[in-house]
Every structure is written in structure tokens, then in C-alpha cells.
C-alpha positions in Angstrom: 77.4 132.3 102.5 77.4 135.3 104.4 80.7 134.4 106.9 82.3 132.7 103.7 82.2 136.5 102.0 83.4 138.1 104.8 86.0 136.2 105.4 87.3 136.4 101.7 87.2 140.1 102.2 88.7 140.1 105.5 92.0 138.2 103.9 91.9 140.7 101.5 92.2 143.9 104.1 94.9 141.8 105.8 97.5 141.4 102.3 96.4 143.8 100.1 97.3 147.3 101.5 101.0 147.7 101.6 101.2 148.5 105.2 100.1 144.7 105.5 101.9 143.1 102.6 104.3 141.4 104.5 104.3 138.1 105.5 101.4 137.6 108.6 103.5 138.4 112.0 102.3 137.8 115.5 101.1 140.2 117.6 103.8 139.9 119.9 106.6 140.1 117.0 104.5 143.5 116.0 104.7 145.0 119.6 108.3 143.9 119.6 109.5 145.7 116.4 106.9 149.0 117.5 109.3 148.7 120.7 112.7 149.3 118.4 111.3 151.2 115.7 112.7 154.7 115.7 110.9 156.2 112.1 107.1 157.4 112.6 106.7 156.4 109.2 107.4 152.3 110.5 105.4 152.9 113.6 102.5 154.1 111.8 102.6 151.1 109.4 103.0 148.7 112.8 100.5 150.5 114.6 98.2 149.5 111.3 99.3 146.0 111.1 98.4 145.4 115.2 94.9 146.9 113.9 94.9 144.4 111.2 95.8 141.7 113.3 93.2 142.3 116.0 90.4 142.4 114.1 88.7 138.6 114.4 88.4 139.5 117.8 88.4 143.0 120.0 87.1 145.8 117.5 88.4 148.5 120.5 91.9 147.4 119.8 91.8 147.8 116.3 90.1 151.6 116.9 93.0 151.7 119.4 96.1 151.3 117.7 94.1 152.9 114.3 93.8 156.0 116.2 97.4 155.9 117.1 98.4 155.7 113.2 96.2 158.4 112.2 97.4 160.8 115.1 100.9 160.3 114.3 100.5 160.5 110.8 98.7 163.6 110.4 102.1 165.0 112.8 104.3 163.7 109.7 102.3 164.5 107.2 101.8 161.1 106.3 98.5 160.9 104.2 99.1 157.3 103.3 99.4 156.2 107.0 95.9 158.0 107.5 94.2 156.2 104.6 95.5 153.0 105.4 93.9 153.2 109.2 90.7 154.8 108.3 90.5 151.8 105.7 91.1 149.5 109.0 88.1 151.3 110.4 85.7 151.0 107.8 86.3 147.3 107.8 85.9 146.7 111.5 82.8 149.2 111.1 82.0 147.3 108.4 81.5 144.3 110.4 79.6 145.1 113.0 77.1 146.5 110.4 77.2 149.6 110.6 77.3 150.5 107.2 76.3 153.9 106.8 79.3 154.9 109.1 81.5 152.3 107.2 80.8 153.7 104.0 81.7 157.2 105.5 85.1 155.9 106.7 85.9 154.2 103.0 84.7 157.5 101.1 86.9 159.5 103.5 89.8 156.7 102.5 88.7 157.5 99.1 89.3 161.1 99.6 92.4 161.3 101.0 93.9 158.6 99.0 93.0 160.6 95.5 94.8 163.7 96.9 97.9 162.5 98.1 97.6 160.2 94.3 97.7 157.0 96.2 96.5 154.5 93.9 96.3 151.2 96.5 94.5 153.4 98.9 92.4 154.3 96.4 91.7 150.9 94.6 91.4 149.6 98.8 88.2 152.2 99.3 86.6 151.4 96.1 86.6 148.0 97.6 85.5 148.8 100.5 82.5 150.7 98.9 81.8 147.8 96.9 81.6 145.2 99.9 79.1 147.5 101.9 76.7 148.0 98.8 76.7 144.1 98.5 76.0 143.3 101.8 73.1 145.5 101.6 71.8 143.6 98.4 72.5 146.7 95.8 74.4 144.6 93.9 74.4 146.7 90.6 76.2 149.4 92.7 78.9 147.2 94.0 79.9 145.8 91.1 80.1 149.3 89.7 82.6 149.7 92.8 84.4 146.4 92.2 85.2 147.4 88.8 86.6 151.0 89.6 88.5 149.1 92.5 90.0 146.4 89.3 90.6 149.9 87.2 92.5 150.7 89.1 94.7 147.7 90.2 95.4 146.8 86.7 97.4 150.4 86.4 98.8 149.7 88.9 99.5 146.4 87.8 99.5 144.2 90.7 98.6 140.8 89.5 98.1 140.3 93.3 95.7 143.1 93.7 94.2 142.4 90.4 93.3 138.5 91.4 91.2 140.1 94.6 88.7 141.7 92.5 88.0 139.0 90.4 87.7 137.4 93.6 85.3 139.9 94.8 83.2 140.3 91.7 82.9 136.5 91.6 81.4 136.6 94.9 78.7 139.3 94.2 77.6 137.1 90.8 77.5 134.5 93.2 74.9 135.9 95.2 72.9 137.5 92.3 72.7 133.4 91.2 74.8 134.1 88.0 77.2 131.1 88.9 78.5 131.1 85.4 80.2 134.3 85.1 80.8 133.8 88.9 82.9 130.8 88.2 84.6 132.6 85.6 86.2 135.2 87.6 87.0 133.1 89.9 89.2 130.7 87.8 90.9 134.5 86.9 91.5 134.7 90.2 92.6 131.0 91.0 95.1 131.5 88.2 97.0 134.7 89.2 97.1 133.6 92.3 98.4 130.4 91.7 101.2 132.4 90.3 101.4 135.9 92.3 99.9 135.3 95.6 100.5 133.6 98.7 98.9 129.9 99.0 96.1 131.2 101.7 94.5 133.1 98.7 94.8 130.2 96.5 92.7 128.3 99.2 90.1 130.8 99.1 89.6 130.7 95.3 89.5 126.8 95.6 86.8 127.5 98.4 85.0 129.9 96.3 85.1 127.7 93.4 83.5 125.4 95.5 80.8 127.5 96.9 79.6 128.3 93.4 79.4 124.4 92.7 77.2 123.8 95.1 75.0 126.3 94.3 74.7 125.0 91.1 74.0 121.6 92.5 77.0 120.0 91.6 78.0 118.3 94.8 80.7 116.3 93.5 82.7 118.9 92.0 81.9 120.9 95.2 83.0 118.7 97.5 86.9 118.6 95.2 87.2 121.9 95.4 86.7 122.3 99.0 89.0 119.5 99.7 91.8 121.0 97.4 91.3 124.3 99.8 91.5 122.2 102.7 94.8 120.3 101.4 96.1 123.6 100.8 95.4 125.4 103.9 96.2 122.0 105.7 100.1 122.0 104.1 101.1 125.7 104.9 98.9 125.8 108.4 95.8 128.0 108.2 93.6 126.5 110.8 90.9 129.6 109.6 90.9 128.1 106.2 90.7 125.0 107.3 87.9 125.5 109.7 86.3 127.8 106.7 86.4 124.4 104.4 85.3 121.6 107.3 82.1 124.0 107.3 81.6 124.4 103.6 81.7 120.7 103.1 78.9 120.4 105.7 77.2 122.5 103.8 77.5 120.0 101.1 76.0 117.1 103.0 73.3 119.3 104.4 72.5 119.9 100.9 72.5 116.5 100.3 70.0 115.8 103.1 72.7 113.6 105.0 72.6 116.1 108.5 74.6 113.6 110.9 77.5 113.9 108.1 77.2 117.6 108.3 77.1 117.4 111.6 80.5 116.0 112.0 82.3 118.6 110.0 80.4 121.3 111.4 81.5 120.0 114.9 85.5 119.7 113.2 85.0 123.9 112.4 83.4 124.6 115.6 86.4 122.9 117.7 88.9 125.1 115.6 87.4 128.1 115.7 86.9 128.1 119.6 90.7 127.0 120.0 91.2 130.3 117.5 88.5 132.6 118.8 87.1 133.0 115.8 83.3 134.3 116.9 81.7 134.7 113.4 82.9 131.6 112.2 81.4 130.0 115.4 77.8 131.8 114.7 77.3 131.0 111.5 78.3 127.0 112.4 75.7 126.8 115.0 73.6 128.4 113.0 74.1 125.5 110.2 73.8 123.0 113.1 70.6 124.0 113.7 69.2 123.5 110.7 70.4 119.7 110.6 69.1 119.2 113.8 65.9 120.6 113.7 65.8 118.6 110.1 66.7 115.3 112.7 63.5 116.4 114.9 66.3 116.8 117.6 64.2 119.9 118.5 66.5 120.2 121.7 69.8 120.0 120.3 68.5 122.8 117.8 67.5 125.5 120.2 70.8 124.6 122.0 72.8 126.0 119.4 70.7 128.6 118.3 71.1 129.6 121.5 74.8 129.5 121.3 75.0 131.2 118.3 72.9 134.3 119.9 75.0 134.5 122.8 78.1 135.1 120.4 77.0 137.5 117.4 75.3 139.6 120.0 78.4 139.7 121.3 80.1 140.7 118.1 76.9 142.2 116.8 77.2 140.4 113.9 73.3 140.8 113.2 72.8 138.6 110.2 73.6 136.1 112.7 71.5 137.1 115.2 68.2 137.2 112.6 69.4 133.7 111.4 69.6 132.2 114.9 66.0 134.2 115.6 64.4 132.8 112.3 65.5 129.1 112.9 64.7 129.4 116.7 60.8 130.2 115.5 60.8 127.8 112.4 61.9 125.1 115.8 59.0 126.3 117.8 56.5 126.4 115.2 57.5 122.5 114.5 56.2 122.1 117.8 53.2 123.8 117.4 54.0 126.8 120.3 52.6 129.8 118.2 53.0 132.8 120.7 57.0 131.6 121.2 57.7 131.2 117.6 56.0 134.4 116.8 58.1 136.5 119.1 61.3 134.7 117.8 60.0 135.7 114.1 59.2 139.4 114.7 63.1 139.4 116.3 64.2 138.6 113.1 61.5 140.4 111.1 63.4 143.7 113.0 66.7 142.9 112.6 66.6 141.7 108.5 64.6 145.0 107.8 67.0 146.7 109.9 69.9 145.6 107.8 68.0 145.4 104.8 68.7 141.6 103.9 65.5 141.9 101.6 66.0 138.7 99.8 65.5 137.0 103.2 62.5 138.8 104.4 60.3 136.9 102.6 61.2 134.1 104.2 60.6 135.5 107.7 57.2 137.0 106.7 56.0 133.8 105.2 56.8 132.2 109.0 54.7 134.8 111.0 51.9 134.5 107.9 52.2 130.7 109.0 51.7 131.1 112.6 48.9 133.2 112.4 47.2 130.7 110.2 47.3 127.8 112.5 45.5 130.7 114.9 43.2 131.0 112.4 44.1 134.8 112.4 42.9 135.4 108.5 43.2 139.1 108.2 47.0 138.8 109.5 47.6 136.3 107.5 46.9 137.9 104.6 49.0 141.2 105.8 52.1 139.0 106.2 51.6 137.5 102.4 51.3 140.6 100.8 54.4 141.6 101.8 56.1 138.5 102.0 54.8 138.3 98.4 56.1 141.6 97.7 59.5 141.3 98.9 60.1 137.9 97.6 58.9 139.0 93.8 61.3 141.8 94.0 64.4 139.0 94.8 63.2 136.9 92.4 62.8 134.0 94.4 60.6 131.2 93.0 60.8 129.0 95.8 59.4 131.9 98.1 57.0 133.1 95.7 55.3 129.7 95.5 55.4 129.0 99.5 53.7 132.6 100.1 51.0 131.9 96.9 50.4 128.4 98.8 49.4 130.1 101.9 47.7 132.6 100.4 45.2 130.6 98.1 45.0 128.2 101.8 43.8 131.5 103.5 41.5 132.4 101.0 40.1 129.2 100.7 39.4 129.7 104.1 37.8 132.6 103.8 35.6 131.1 101.5 37.1 133.5 98.5 37.4 130.9 96.0 38.3 133.4 93.4 41.3 134.9 95.3 42.1 131.2 96.4 42.1 130.2 92.3 44.0 133.0 91.3 46.7 132.4 94.2 46.7 128.6 93.8 47.2 129.3 89.7 50.4 131.2 90.7 51.2 128.6 93.4 51.4 126.0 90.2 53.1 128.3 88.0 56.3 128.5 90.6 55.9 124.9 91.0 55.8 124.2 87.5 59.1 126.5 86.9 61.2 125.2 89.9 60.6 121.4 89.0 61.8 122.2 85.2 64.6 123.9 86.7 65.2 120.5 89.1 64.6 118.4 86.0 67.1 120.6 83.8 69.1 120.5 86.9 69.4 116.5 87.3 69.5 115.8 83.4 72.7 118.2 83.1 73.9 116.5 86.7 73.5 112.9 85.2 75.0 113.5 82.0 78.2 115.2 83.6 78.7 112.6 86.2 78.0 109.6 83.1 80.4 111.5 81.0 83.1 112.1 83.7 83.0 108.5 84.9 83.2 107.3 81.2 86.2 109.5 80.8 87.5 108.3 83.8 87.4 104.6 82.4 88.2 105.1 79.0 91.8 106.3 80.5 91.7 103.2 82.4 91.2 100.8 79.7 93.5 102.7 77.5 96.1 102.8 80.2 95.9 98.9 80.8 95.4 97.8 77.1 98.8 100.0 76.7 100.7 98.3 79.6 99.6 95.0 78.4 100.5 95.6 74.7 104.2 97.0 76.0 104.4 93.6 78.1 103.2 91.8 74.7 106.0 93.3 73.2 108.8 92.8 75.7 107.6 89.2 75.7 107.9 88.7 71.7 111.4 90.8 71.6 112.7 88.1 74.3 111.2 85.8 71.9 113.1 87.1 69.0 116.3 87.6 70.7 116.1 83.8 72.2 115.2 82.9 68.7 118.2 84.3 66.9 120.4 83.0 69.5 119.5 79.5 68.9 119.7 79.9 65.2 123.6 81.4 65.2 124.1 78.2 68.0 122.2 75.4 65.2 124.1 76.8 62.9 128.0 76.8 63.8 127.1 73.2 65.9 124.8 71.0 63.3 128.0 70.4 60.9 130.2 68.9 63.3 128.2 67.7 66.3 124.9 65.7 65.6 124.6 65.7 69.5 124.5 69.0 69.4 122.3 69.5 66.8 119.5 67.3 68.2 119.8 69.2 71.4 119.0 72.7 69.1 116.2 70.7 68.1 115.1 70.1 71.3 115.5 73.5 72.3 113.5 74.9 68.8 110.6 72.4 69.9 110.7 74.0 74.0 110.7 77.7 72.0 107.7 76.7 70.2 105.7 75.6 72.7 106.5 79.0 74.9 105.7 81.2 72.0 102.3 78.9 71.6 101.8 79.9 75.9 102.6 83.0 74.9 99.9 83.3 72.5 97.5 81.5 74.3 97.8 84.1 77.3 97.5 87.1 74.9 94.3 85.7 73.3 93.2 84.8 76.9 93.8 88.4 78.0 92.4 90.1 75.0 88.7 88.0 75.7 89.2 89.2 79.6 89.8 92.7 77.9 86.3 92.2 75.8 84.5 90.8 78.6 85.4 93.9 80.7 84.9 96.3 78.4 81.3 94.4 78.1 80.6 95.0 82.0 81.6 98.6 81.7 78.9 99.3 79.1 76.4 97.3 80.7 77.0 99.7 84.2 76.9 102.4 81.7 73.6 101.2 80.0 72.3 100.8 83.6 72.8 103.9 84.8 71.2 105.8 81.3 68.2 103.7 82.2 68.2 104.7 85.8 68.8 108.2 84.9 65.6 107.9 82.7 64.0 106.2 84.7 64.4 109.1 87.5 63.3 111.7 84.7 60.2 109.5 84.1 59.2 109.6 87.5 59.8 113.3 87.8 57.3 113.9 84.5 55.0 111.1 86.3 54.9 113.6 89.6 54.5 116.5 87.3 51.8 115.1 85.1 49.9 114.0 88.5 50.4 117.2 89.7 48.2 118.9 86.6 45.5 116.2 86.7 45.0 117.4 90.2 44.7 121.3 89.0 42.7 120.5 86.2 40.2 118.5 89.0 40.3 121.1 91.8 39.9 124.0 88.7 36.7 121.5 87.9 35.3 121.6 91.1 36.1 125.5 91.7 34.0 125.6 88.4 31.2 123.3 89.9 31.1 125.3 93.1 30.7 128.0 91.0 28.1 126.9 89.2 26.0 125.6 92.1 26.7 129.5 93.6 24.9 131.2 90.5 22.0 128.6 90.2 21.1 129.0 94.0 21.1 132.9 93.7 18.9 132.3 90.7 16.6 130.4 92.2 16.7 132.8 95.1 15.8 135.8 92.6 12.9 133.5 90.8 11.3 133.6 94.7 11.8 137.7 94.8 10.0 138.0 91.2 7.2 136.5 92.8 6.5 138.6 95.7 8.3 141.7 93.5 6.5 144.2 91.2 6.9 147.4 88.7 10.4 148.5 87.8 12.0 146.2 90.6 10.3 143.2 89.2 11.9 143.9 85.7 15.3 144.7 87.0 15.1 141.6 89.3 14.2 139.4 86.0 17.2 141.2 83.5 19.5 139.9 86.8 18.3 136.6 86.9 18.6 136.5 82.9 22.2 137.6 83.2 23.1 135.0 85.9 21.2 132.3 84.1 23.6 133.2 80.9 27.1 133.6 83.2 25.6 129.8 83.8 25.8 128.9 79.9 28.8 130.9 79.4 32.3 128.7 77.9 35.2 131.6 78.8 35.4 128.9 82.4 35.3 125.7 80.3 38.0 127.2 77.9 40.4 128.1 80.6 39.7 124.2 81.7 39.9 123.2 78.1 43.5 125.3 77.5 44.8 123.5 81.2 43.9 120.2 80.4 46.0 120.4 77.3 48.6 121.6 78.6 49.0 118.2 80.7 47.8 115.9 78.1 48.9 117.3 74.7 47.8 114.8 72.5 44.6 113.3 74.1 41.8 115.1 72.2 44.1 114.6 69.2 44.2 111.1 69.5 40.2 111.0 70.4 39.3 112.8 67.4 41.4 110.5 65.1 40.0 107.2 66.6 36.4 108.6 66.5 36.1 111.4 64.7 32.0 111.2 64.6 32.6 112.3 68.8 30.8 115.6 69.5 31.9 118.9 71.3 29.5 118.2 74.5 30.8 114.1 74.1 34.7 115.6 74.0 34.1 117.8 76.9 32.4 114.6 78.9 35.8 112.5 77.8 38.0 115.2 79.5 36.1 114.7 82.9 35.8 111.3 83.1 39.6 111.3 82.4 39.7 113.1 85.1 38.2 110.7 87.7 35.5 112.7 88.0 31.8 110.6 89.7 28.3 110.8 88.1 26.9 113.5 89.9 30.3 115.9 89.9 29.8 115.7 86.0 26.4 116.7 85.9 27.2 119.7 88.4 29.6 120.3 86.2 27.5 120.2 83.0 24.2 121.5 84.0 22.5 118.4 83.6 20.5 115.8 86.1 22.6 112.7 87.3 20.3 110.6 85.1 21.2 112.5 82.3 25.2 112.1 82.8 24.8 108.3 83.1 22.8 108.2 79.9 25.4 110.2 78.4 28.2 108.3 79.4 26.4 105.0 78.1 26.2 106.9 74.8 29.5 107.6 74.6 30.5 104.3 75.2 28.4 102.2 72.7 29.9 105.0 70.2 33.3 104.0 71.1 32.2 100.3 71.2 33.7 99.8 74.8 31.9 96.9 77.3 31.3 98.6 80.2 32.0 102.0 82.0 35.4 101.0 84.0 36.9 100.0 80.4 35.7 103.9 79.1 37.3 105.2 81.8 40.4 103.0 81.8 40.7 103.6 78.0 41.0 107.2 78.3 43.5 106.9 81.6 45.8 105.1 79.0 45.7 107.4 76.4 
């Protein structure tokens, strides 16, 4: 996504500036024009155009030509040329992740443009400041700069520039996860670009829409828009955007888990990027390929492409790609249980992500370091990493990251025998897991409904078209028959009085006509029958698809229910452990009372009474009951309706039997002897008039 947004911004740099407004020339043609140029202002614009041409592969030449433009513009008192040159320098500095220097250069562009009353320069400067803040995660500030840029562009009245602002704002909404607003702005940009912009910008809008749909999980729509972008780019021969779309199509297949298909598209993108010398695209695609190879357990190839990404990104100083490559290598070595090497790469990724302020990604790096420490049983280190990771995950509102960090924390506290904290983190884990499951259910239902409606719409169009064609053919046949009938009647009327033989011939022709009409009628009836059969088949397919969707939803809810039962069982066991621990302490205190005297003995007796009171406390049971009712909302209601004479004690016993706890666990949980627990189950079974304990357990499971 970072590469896609960067490329989107670079296209805006290349074409929104007056100095760059012409159709994109080659470097050789620009140098030829520069040799022939006589006016200094033309030279300044050509210097800026050359600086723009080298933006992808040679930052030193960008700096060289921009400096020539500044020096000559200062001599000629041409502030617009100075502003354009600083804008170009600001972009190449931004691409190298030197955000403070880049921001300074964009502010300088703004100051010069405001003094010169150069509105396009002002709009461009605000745009650059927005991009710098966006890449540092300052989305609110970035949006403010983009809105200021849009206001200036609206005053200028350049629809092409306005479209670029909508595009930039859509990119920010995509990063924020607000995909509906992102699509709204990208569609606005697309509408304007189809009227006023070059085809390359139309292709970029299709691409941006595809990215938003992919993030929403609408993969078929994402592929559709990336394919449209690819087609437009191929038609006007922009191989850079062709390569970009190959990479984006690869991302869609990677999201679908089709890693082999994804690799095929990444390889196509890499082939073009190598030919173009597009190092930014190469680094991004190598990282994506590494993820695919890792998922396919092809660790050797994964390491190889991650190293390729590192080599390229170090040359371009593209630190986001470097950190992603280090993260990928760390994950591969973690899978191979080479913990020291894995930790080394995680720390390199952490250093770069802190340096570039990639706060949204820091949580996954800290989680990786915590996992390495956990595997080595360095639990104190784990807690340091998970604490910081949780803070970063919560700040960026990444539910999956919060869930994973909470799960690792719970495991760590459990290993340290701190069951209270383990349970607290386990509850947070389940809360995040439930939220993600619910979101996934809603997303899948929406996708299924969307796909079903789309298919139904397509089927209805096809059926309507076929029906129209059949009606048209039938009308033609009927018209032909009518015309023939009229002809035959006219001939028969004229010749019937004179020639009997001709009359007989006409009669024979009419007979053949009626036979033909019957044949046409039967053919029409046959077609109508086939149409009805086809309609029934379509309805059956739709019904089967709906049943399949319902079955999938049922499976997801069943998994969620089983997860809740697992949570309840674990919660019950925690309560058992707590009671056992308190009872053990109580026994030890009883022994101490026998040995103690005076005030000490009184204090110990008071403490022992409090602990025994804790054993009988109902707060834990109330928490358990609330969680149980969330998982099985109708259990108690059905049980009380069928057996209103059951006591609170027997209702508690019923819930524990529903969770499949054995007699000893029930005895520990309810603080009674195993024999008492068996008798309690026997009384409950008799009261419910069930033949066996197994029948009792089965009855509760089916409620």
C-alpha cells in the first residue's frame, strides 16, 4: 500500500505543476530543447522538468538540475521557477524518508509561492506537506493540508488539480480504514479525470478504488478495478502503471490465500520494474513475494527475495521497505526456530520503524520480539515487549494486534503462575477475538449478499434478453405467416371462380399453411417450456448458494459458540484453582493457630475466617453466570420453564454438567466431596426423570 500511495503522489508531482504540464517528454528530448533554449525562463522550466524525469532512479541528478533552476531563477527574479524547484527537492527528500528536511523545503515552497501570489505553487506546497504528515501517521494534520490545497485549486478552477486533491484525501481515508469515504473521494477523482486528465490518472483512480475494495474484502470488485486500470495503462503504453497493477492483483490473490497465483503476478511486475529501473516497485514486490514464499514454507526462496528487497531499499534509502524486509526475515527465522537470528532482524525492524514513526506497524514487531523471548522462556522480557506492543496497538486501534499481544501476555502470566493477570489478559483476548469474528461474519454476509444480488441481476438481464429475442423471433414468424395468408387468400379469391384446379391447389396450400402454423405453435410452446425449466434451474442454483451461505454462517456461529464454551471451561478451572489455593492456605493457617498465642493467634484466626468467607463468595460465580448466559442465552430460561422446581444449587450444577466437567471438577468447584457431587447429580437426574447420567449430559447439550 505504501508503494502504491507513493507512486500516486509521484504522478501528481510530475503533472500538476505548470512546469510539468506538457505531455511527458523523454530525457534526451528535454536535453535537446535545453541546448536550443535561448530564454532563461524556458531553461528554468526545462531544468525542473529534467529534475522530475530523474525522480525514480537518480536523486543526485534531481538535486543537480533543481539547483541549476534555483540559481538561474534567482538571477532572473523568477519566483515561480524557484518554488517549482524547491517543490521537486522536497519530494525527492521525502522519498528518502528525511521528513523534517522535506517539510522544511515544502514550507519554503509555500512561503515563496505566497509572496509571488502563485496559487498553483501554494496548492502544491500544501499537498507536499500533507503527504509528509500522512507518511508519519499524522492523518488529521495531513487531511487539513489536503483541504487547504483543495480550496486553492477550486479558486484556480483547474479540474485536473482538484481531482488530484480528491485522490490524496481518498488515500488518507484508506490508511485510516474509512473505506466508504475513501471510495467516495476516489470516485470523485475518477469522474473528473475521465473528463479532464490524461489516461494515466484515470488508470491510477481505478487502481486506488481496487485497493479500497480489497481492504474491504470485496476481492472480485478489487480484481475488476485493477483489471480496468491495467487495460487503460496498456492502451496508452504506461508500463509503470502496468507493473503497479500486476503487483496489486498479486496482493488480492495473496489476501485470498492463493499464493502461487499471487507469485505469478508479482514476477510479472518485477520483470517490468527491472526493465524500467523502478527500484521502489522492485523492493515492494520482493517483500510481498517473501510473504508468499513464507506461507508456502519455501523458506530458502523467502529469505532470498527479502534479501533482494533489503539490497534495493538500502540503495534508495527507502526505510519502510527495509523495515518490512527485516520483519519478514525475522518471521522466517522464527518459523525455523532460529531465535537469535530472528531477534536480530526484529530489532533492526524495530529501530527503523521507530525512526520513521511507523507507529501502526510497531506493535507487530514488538509482538515478534515477545514471541522470540517466550520461546526462550525469558518471561520478564516478554512482558516488557507486550506492554509496549499493547500501547502501540491500542493507540492505532488495531484489533488483531491487541488480540495477539493479549494472547501472548496471557500465556506468559500463566507460565509465571500469575493466574489472575493471565485471566485478565485472556478476557481481553476473547473480547478482541469476538469483535473480529463478528466483523468477519458481517463482512462475509455482506459479501455473500452482494455477490448473490450481482449474480441474480446478471441472470435476470440474461433471461430478459433471451425472452426479448424469442418474442422478436416469434413476431417475425407470425408476421411472415400473416403475409403469406393474405397472399394466398387474394390469389384464391381471384382464381376460385375460373379455375377449379387452381382452387384445389390453393386449398392444398392453405392446408400446408395450417400445418406450418401448428409446427410454429408447437415450437413456441417448446421454447416456453424450456424457458420455465431454465428459470427453475436458476432459482435452484440461487437457493443452493443461499443454503451454502447459511451453512457457512452457521459454521461460524458454531465455532464462536465452541470458543465461548472453551472460555467458560477455562474460567471454571481458574475458579477451581483459586478455591484450592485458598483452601490450602486455610489449612496451613489452621495449623499455625494451634502453635500461636495471644494477639498473633487472634489475627491469624481473623484472617482464616476472611479466607473461608472468600471461598464462599458469590462474585466469581456471578461473573461465571454472566459469561455462561452470553454463550447460552436461553439455557436457564428453558430449564426453568421445563423444570420450575429446580433450586439455585441445581441450576448451578446443570451449567457445570453442560460444560462437560467431570464429577471431581464439579466437587472442587462447588466445594463439596466427590460423593456429594455424585449424589447431587443423581437427585437432579431423578427430578428431571432421565434414565442415566449420560442422558442428563446429552439433554443439556441439546438445549
